C-alpha positions in Angstrom: 0.0 0.0 0.0 2.9 2.4 0.8 4.5 1.6 -2.5 1.2 2.6 -4.3 1.0 5.9 -2.5 4.7 6.5 -3.2 4.2 5.9 -7.0 1.1 8.1 -7.1 2.8 10.9 -5.4 5.9 10.6 -7.6 3.7 10.7 -10.8 1.8 13.7 -9.5 5.0 15.6 -8.7 6.4 14.7 -12.2 3.2 16.0 -13.9 3.2 19.2 -11.8 6.9 19.8 -12.6 6.4 19.1 -16.3 3.5 21.5 -16.6 5.3 24.2 -14.6 8.4 24.2 -16.7 6.7 23.6 -20.1 4.3 26.5 -19.9 5.7 29.7 -21.3 6.5 32.5 -18.8 4.4 35.6 -19.3 6.4 38.6 -20.5 7.4 41.0 -17.9 6.5 44.6 -18.8 9.4 46.8 -18.7 9.2 50.4 -17.6 10.2 52.6 -20.5 10.6 55.6 -18.3 8.0 57.6 -20.1 5.1 58.3 -17.8 2.2 60.5 -18.9 0.9 63.2 -16.6 -2.6 62.7 -15.5 -5.2 65.4 -15.4 -8.7 65.6 -13.9 -11.8 66.5 -15.9 -13.3 69.7 -14.6 -16.9 68.4 -15.3 -17.0 64.8 -14.0 -13.7 64.4 -12.1 -12.4 61.5 -14.2 -8.6 61.2 -14.3 -7.0 60.6 -17.8 -3.7 61.1 -19.5 -3.1 64.7 -20.6 -2.5 63.6 -24.2 -6.1 62.3 -24.4 -7.7 65.3 -22.6 -9.1 68.5 -24.0 -7.8 71.8 -22.5 -9.6 75.0 -22.1 -7.3 77.5 -20.4 -6.1 75.8 -17.2 -9.0 73.3 -17.1 -9.0 69.9 -18.6 -12.0 67.9 -20.0 -12.4 64.2 -20.9 -14.7 64.8 -23.9 -16.1 67.4 -26.2 -19.5 67.3 -24.5 -17.9 68.1 -21.1 -15.9 70.8 -22.6 -19.1 72.4 -24.0 -20.8 72.1 -20.6 -18.0 73.8 -18.7 -16.8 73.2 -15.2 -19.1 71.4 -12.7 -21.1 73.3 -10.1 -19.7 73.0 -6.6 -23.1 72.6 -4.9 -23.9 69.1 -6.1 
């Protein structure tokens, strides 16, 4: 009985090791050193990269509709 358990455990370890080393490693993303500054939409408050935002003076907006609506009211 002990021999049977030993062989089952040995086969299970072999299968586990084979699957672990056979599967490809996921690529590690490398930091390119180029981070984009984030800005906040003056209407809804969503944060987004400045290259995707629309500027109106010192205020930023996430879409054309929010740009047309202007900044949000403070008494919400």
